[in-house]
C-alpha positions in Angstrom: 4.4 35.8 3.6 5.7 38.8 1.6 3.4 41.8 1.4 2.6 43.2 -2.1 1.3 46.4 -3.4 -1.9 46.4 -5.4 0.2 47.3 -8.5 2.2 44.2 -8.1 -0.9 42.0 -7.6 -2.9 43.3 -10.5 0.1 43.7 -12.8 1.2 40.1 -12.1 -2.2 38.8 -13.2 -1.6 40.0 -16.7 2.1 39.2 -17.0 2.3 35.8 -15.3 2.3 33.0 -17.9 2.4 29.3 -17.2 3.4 26.4 -19.4 -0.2 25.9 -20.5 -1.9 26.6 -23.8 -5.2 27.7 -25.2 -6.9 25.6 -27.8 -5.1 27.4 -30.6 -1.7 26.4 -29.2 -1.0 30.0 -27.8 0.6 30.1 -24.5 -1.6 31.7 -21.8 -1.8 32.3 -18.1 -3.5 29.8 -15.8 -4.0 32.4 -13.1 -6.9 34.3 -14.5 -8.5 35.8 -11.4 -11.1 38.4 -11.8 -10.4 41.6 -9.9 -13.2 41.0 -7.5 -11.8 37.6 -6.7 -8.3 39.1 -6.1 -9.9 41.7 -3.9 -11.7 39.1 -1.8 -8.6 36.9 -1.5 -6.4 39.9 -0.6 -8.8 40.9 2.1 -8.7 37.4 3.7 -4.9 36.8 3.4 -3.0 37.4 6.6 0.6 37.7 7.4 1.7 35.0 9.8 4.8 35.6 11.8 4.9 32.5 14.0 5.0 28.8 13.4 2.7 27.8 16.2 -0.5 29.8 16.0 -2.1 29.1 12.6 -5.8 28.7 12.5 -5.9 26.7 9.3 -3.5 25.6 6.5 -4.5 28.5 4.3 -2.5 30.9 6.5 0.6 28.7 6.4 1.1 28.6 2.6 3.8 30.8 1.0 2.6 32.7 -2.1 4.4 35.4 -3.9 1.1 36.8 -5.1 -2.4 36.1 -3.8 -3.7 32.6 -3.1 -6.5 31.6 -5.4 -9.6 30.9 -3.4 -11.3 28.9 -6.1 -9.6 27.4 -9.2 -11.2 29.1 -12.2 -9.5 27.0 -15.0 -7.5 23.8 -15.0 -6.2 21.6 -17.8 -4.8 18.1 -17.9 -1.4 19.7 -18.3 -1.9 21.7 -15.1 -2.9 18.6 -13.2 0.3 16.9 -14.5 2.5 19.8 -13.5 1.3 19.7 -9.9 1.6 15.9 -9.8 5.2 16.0 -11.1 6.1 18.7 -8.6 4.7 16.8 -5.6 6.2 13.5 -6.8 9.6 15.2 -7.3 9.6 16.1 -3.6 8.5 12.6 -2.6 11.2 11.0 -4.8 13.9 13.2 -3.4 13.6 11.3 -0.2 15.5 8.1 0.4 13.6 5.0 -0.8 15.1 2.7 1.8 13.2 1.6 4.8 14.3 0.3 8.2 12.2 -1.0 11.1 12.1 2.5 12.6 12.4 4.8 9.6 10.9 5.0 6.1 11.2 8.6 4.8 8.9 8.2 1.7 6.3 6.4 3.8 6.3 9.1 6.5 6.1 11.9 3.9 3.2 10.2 2.0 1.5 9.7 5.4 1.8 13.4 6.1 0.2 14.4 2.8 -2.6 11.8 3.1 -3.3 12.6 6.7 -3.8 16.2 5.8 -6.1 15.3 2.9 -8.1 12.8 4.9 -8.6 15.0 7.9 -9.7 17.7 5.4 -12.5 15.7 3.8 -13.6 13.7 6.9 -15.2 16.7 8.5 -18.0 16.7 5.8 -21.5 16.6 7.4 -24.9 17.9 6.2 -23.4 19.8 3.3 -20.8 21.5 5.3 -17.0 21.0 5.2 -15.4 18.4 3.0 -12.3 18.8 0.9 -12.1 22.6 1.4 -8.4 22.8 2.3 -9.2 23.5 5.9 -8.6 21.6 9.1 -8.9 23.1 12.5 -5.2 23.1 13.6 -6.2 23.9 17.2 -8.0 20.6 17.4 -6.0 17.9 19.3 -7.1 15.4 16.6 -5.0 17.3 14.1 -1.9 17.3 16.3 1.3 17.3 14.2 -0.4 18.6 11.0 0.9 22.1 11.4 4.5 20.9 11.8 4.0 18.5 8.9 2.8 21.2 6.6 5.3 23.9 7.7 8.6 22.2 8.5 7.6 19.0 6.6 8.8 15.5 7.0 12.7 15.3 6.8 12.7 19.0 6.0 10.6 18.8 2.8 7.2 20.4 3.0 4.2 20.1 0.6 4.1 23.9 0.9 7.2 24.0 -1.3 5.1 22.5 -4.1 2.0 24.7 -3.6 4.1 27.9 -3.9 4.4 27.4 -7.6 0.7 27.1 -8.2 -0.9 29.2 -5.4 -2.1 32.1 -7.6 -4.2 29.9 -9.9 -5.0 26.7 -8.0 -7.0 26.7 -4.7 -5.3 25.0 -1.8 -8.4 22.8 -1.6 -7.9 21.5 -5.1 -4.1 21.2 -4.6 -4.4 19.0 -1.5 -6.5 16.5 -3.4 -4.1 16.4 -6.3 -1.1 16.1 -3.9 -2.7 13.1 -2.2 -3.4 11.5 -5.6 0.2 12.2 -6.6 1.7 10.4 -3.6 -0.6 7.4 -4.0 0.3 7.1 -7.7 4.0 7.4 -6.9 3.9 4.8 -4.1 1.9 2.5 -6.4 4.8 2.6 -8.8 6.9 0.8 -6.2 4.5 -2.0 -6.6 4.3 -2.2 -10.3 8.1 -1.8 -10.7 8.5 -5.1 -8.8 5.6 -6.8 -10.5 4.4 -5.5 -13.9 1.3 -7.7 -13.7 -0.1 -5.5 -10.9 -2.4 -2.8 -12.1 -1.4 0.9 -12.3 -3.8 3.4 -10.8 -5.2 6.5 -12.5 -6.9 9.4 -10.6 -6.6 12.1 -13.3 -9.4 10.7 -15.5 -11.9 11.2 -12.7 -10.5 14.4 -11.1 -12.7 17.5 -11.0 -11.6 21.0 -10.0 -13.4 24.0 -8.5 -13.2 23.4 -4.7 -13.2 26.7 -2.7 -10.6 27.0 0.1 -12.0 27.7 3.5 -9.9 29.9 5.7 -11.6 28.8 8.9 -13.5 25.6 9.9 -14.4 25.8 13.5 -17.3 23.5 12.8 -14.9 20.7 12.1 -14.0 20.3 15.7 -14.9 16.8 17.0 -16.0 15.5 13.6 -13.1 13.1 13.0 -13.7 9.5 14.0 -12.3 8.5 17.4 -10.4 5.2 17.0 -11.4 4.3 20.5 -15.1 4.2 19.4 -14.5 1.3 17.0 -16.9 0.8 14.1 -19.5 3.1 15.6 -17.1 5.9 14.7 -16.6 4.5 11.2 -20.3 4.4 10.7 -20.9 7.9 11.9 -18.2 9.5 9.8 -17.8 7.4 6.7 -21.3 6.0 6.2 -23.7 8.4 7.8 -21.9 11.7 7.1 -19.8 11.1 4.0 -22.3 8.8 2.3 -20.2 5.7 1.8 -21.3 2.1 1.9 -19.5 -0.2 4.3 -17.5 -1.7 1.3 -16.5 1.8 0.3 -15.6 2.8 3.9 -13.4 -0.3 4.2 -11.8 0.4 0.8 -10.9 4.0 1.8 -9.4 2.7 5.1 -6.9 0.8 2.9 -4.9 4.0 2.5 -3.5 3.1 5.9 -1.2 0.8 4.1 1.0 3.9 3.6 2.8 5.5 6.6 2.3 4.9 10.3 0.8 6.2 13.5 3.1 8.2 15.8 2.7 8.9 19.5 3.7 12.6 18.9 0.8 13.0 16.5 -2.1 10.7 17.2 -1.0 9.1 20.4 -0.9 5.7 18.7 2.3 3.9 17.7 3.3 1.6 14.8 3.0 0.7 11.1 -0.2 -0.6 9.7 1.8 -2.7 7.3 5.4 -3.7 8.0 7.9 -0.8 7.7 9.1 -2.3 4.4 5.6 -2.3 3.0 4.6 1.1 4.3 5.7 3.0 1.2 3.8 0.8 -1.2 0.2 1.6 -2.1 -1.3 -1.9 -2.3 -3.8 -4.2 -0.5 -1.4 -5.2 2.2 -3.6 -3.5 4.8 -6.4 -6.0 4.1 -4.1 -9.0 3.9 -2.5 -7.9 7.2 -5.9 -7.8 9.0 -6.7 -11.3 8.0 -3.4 -13.1 7.6 -1.9 -12.0 10.9 -2.9 -12.4 14.5 -3.6 -9.4 16.8 -3.7 -8.9 20.5 -4.8 -5.8 22.5 -2.3 -3.3 23.7 -3.7 -1.1 26.4 -2.5 2.4 27.3 -0.1 3.1 24.4 2.9 5.1 25.7 1.3 5.1 29.1 -1.9 6.9 28.0 -5.1 5.1 29.1 -7.0 7.0 26.4 -5.0 5.4 23.6 -5.5 1.7 23.0 -4.6 -0.4 19.9 -3.8 -3.9 18.7 -0.3 -5.2 18.1 0.9 -8.1 15.9 1.0 -11.3 18.0 1.6 -14.1 15.5 4.8 -16.1 14.9 6.0 -13.6 12.3 6.0 -10.6 14.5 9.5 -9.1 14.6 9.8 -5.5 15.7 13.6 -5.5 15.2 13.3 -6.4 11.5 9.8 -5.4 10.4 9.0 -2.6 12.8 6.2 -2.4 15.3 3.0 -3.5 13.4 -0.3 -2.4 14.8 -4.0 -1.8 14.0 -6.6 0.5 15.6 -10.0 -0.5 16.8 -11.4 1.2 13.7 -9.3 -1.0 11.5 -9.9 -4.5 13.0 -13.5 -3.9 13.9 -14.2 -3.9 10.1 -13.6 -7.7 10.2 -13.8 -8.9 13.8 -16.0 -8.5 16.8 -15.6 -9.4 20.4 -18.3 -12.0 20.4 -19.5 -14.8 18.1 -22.6 -13.0 17.0 -21.0 -9.7 16.0 -23.1 -7.8 18.5 -20.1 -6.4 20.6 -17.7 -4.2 18.8 -14.0 -4.8 19.0 -12.4 -2.7 21.7 -8.7 -3.1 22.8 -9.3 -1.4 26.1 -11.8 -3.9 27.3 -10.8 -6.9 25.2 -8.9 -8.7 28.0 -11.7 -8.2 30.5 -14.2 -9.7 27.9 -11.9 -12.7 27.3 -11.1 -11.6 23.8 -7.4 -11.7 23.6 -6.7 -12.5 19.9 -8.3 -11.4 16.6 -7.5 -13.8 13.8 -9.0 -15.7 10.9 -8.5 -19.1 9.3 -6.2 -19.4 6.3 -8.9 -20.9 4.1 -10.7 -17.6 3.9 -7.7 -15.8 2.3 -5.9 -18.6 0.5 -5.4 -16.5 -2.6 -4.0 -13.5 -0.6 -1.5 -15.8 1.1 -0.3 -17.2 -2.2 -0.2 -13.9 -4.1 0.6 -11.3 -1.5 2.2 -12.9 1.5 4.7 -15.2 -0.2 2.9 -18.2 1.2 2.9 -17.0 4.8 0.0 -17.3 7.2 0.6 -15.6 10.6 4.2 -15.5 9.7 4.6 -19.2 8.9 4.8 -21.1 5.6 3.8 -24.3 7.5 0.1 -23.6 7.1 -2.1 -25.9 9.3 -4.9 -27.8 7.7 -8.4 -26.3 7.7 -9.5 -28.4 10.7 -6.5 -27.9 12.9 -7.8 -24.8 14.7 -5.6 -25.3 17.7 -2.4 -25.2 15.6 -3.7 -22.3 13.6 -4.4 -20.4 16.8 -1.0 -21.2 18.2 0.9 -19.6 15.3 -1.5 -16.6 15.1 -2.0 -15.9 18.8 1.2 -17.3 20.4 2.7 -20.7 20.9 1.2 -21.1 24.3 -2.3 -21.2 22.8 -2.2 -24.8 21.5 -5.3 -26.4 23.0 -8.9 -26.6 21.8 -10.0 -25.0 25.1 -8.0 -21.9 24.2 -10.9 -21.0 21.9 -12.1 -18.8 24.7 -9.5 -16.2 23.8 -10.8 -15.8 20.2 -12.4 -12.5 19.2 -15.4 -13.8 17.5 -15.4 -16.8 15.2 -12.1 -17.3 13.2 -13.9 -19.3 10.6 -16.7 -16.7 10.1 -15.8 -13.2 11.5 -18.7 -10.9 12.1 -17.4 -7.4 11.5 -19.7 -5.2 9.4 -17.2 -5.1 6.4 -15.7 -8.6 6.8 -16.9 -9.8 3.3 -15.3 -6.7 1.7 -12.0 -7.1 3.7 -11.8 -10.7 2.5 -12.6 -9.7 -1.1 -10.0 -6.9 -1.1 -7.3 -9.1 0.5 -7.8 -11.7 -2.2 -8.3 -9.4 -5.2 -6.3 -6.2 -5.3 -7.9 -4.9 -8.5 -11.4 -5.1 -6.8 -10.1 -3.0 -4.0 -8.5 -0.4 -6.3 -11.8 -0.1 -8.2 -13.9 0.4 -5.0 -11.3 2.7 -3.5 -11.3 5.0 -6.5 -15.1 5.3 -6.3 -15.0 6.1 -2.6 -12.2 8.6 -3.1 -14.3 10.4 -5.7 -17.2 10.7 -3.4 -15.3 12.0 -0.4 -13.2 14.5 -2.3 -16.2 15.8 -4.3 -18.7 16.0 -1.4 -20.3 19.5 -1.1 -19.0 21.0 -4.3 -20.2 21.5 -7.9 -17.0 20.7 -9.8 -15.7 20.8 -13.4 -13.9 18.3 -15.4 -10.3 18.9 -16.6 -10.0 20.2 -20.1 -7.3 19.3 -22.6 -6.5 23.0 -23.1 -7.8 26.5 -22.4 -10.5 27.7 -24.7 
């Protein structure tokens, strides 16, 4: 980060002028820091000379002047400018996807993982969307590289550099996440104009203060191995969401994938081809596909997940599809009563070898979103033919009534804490979008007193 004299910092405040306007139509600067604020920010700014020892994202950002700690003013035009800049980077990447590579999905996943890990540390009024994650925490592995070098050589820091003197990193990261969700939603509406667009700007508020350190955040992220207990602790108890809102927010997993080098897990939540589209495929996949436990991912006994097991699984064409305990537990349990949480590490020992649901529960989703496929097949068994349904969802060898012993819970009536919401979102994408936006507003606003965007500067 380039050093600057006080002359350059203060002089720049008065000369720098953005493409924004006051209410009379006169061009004005959007970087109106008071001198005390500049002094505070300058005192906290540090020169970083390595790419491996950052304490938090704040120190990684490039800024010709001084990073704004709190956004003082923001108009709708400012929000649009940031959105367009971020989307320009996203759209500069190839839009094609293969079973093993989908550049736009991976880039969106990088941005969303940063934003999510930022706001998920909120607890008892501390943390939240403050632009800070503890980069020394193993749970944030890969984020420093993602922010610095970027995915495919394109970093979100390239976009922030243009706005760093007037917009806090905390506000920027929320807008950046909204920008990639909006851009990836356009892939959906371009293919089907009847699908709803998504608008975040109308509910966005600014004024988040960037935190330069957040040691308190260590250990606050939900551990996927702990199933729905982790979801409840983080999403419900700490962030204040309902189970429906928690499930809706988890739907962001439809974008991107898990990588062993980052989280220790491996695979796409949706197929590789779906992973760059912001849609309800996450929920459809949970219920319209069959899942079997995969212990010790990449040889690590501390990392266990679920892999697609049904007749449509095709890693060569679709990529490796997987779910975490924290995904599938929302709908399924290990027992018929819903008393035992889903756990891939112990599933086989408990006799729970396949999580699946009957097609009757998601008939609308199969018709609208899966092209008539249930567990990879268009030959959907009748509602009473459980053994054939199980065979196509769990593997052709499971074709007897007695094979019900392998079921994780009741396929006809799963007992996960958010099953009713998962089913609703799978069948009705608009309902998911509505609940998602409400949940997103809560988790990105937690802990701050914020202001609405203005149409102009006054």
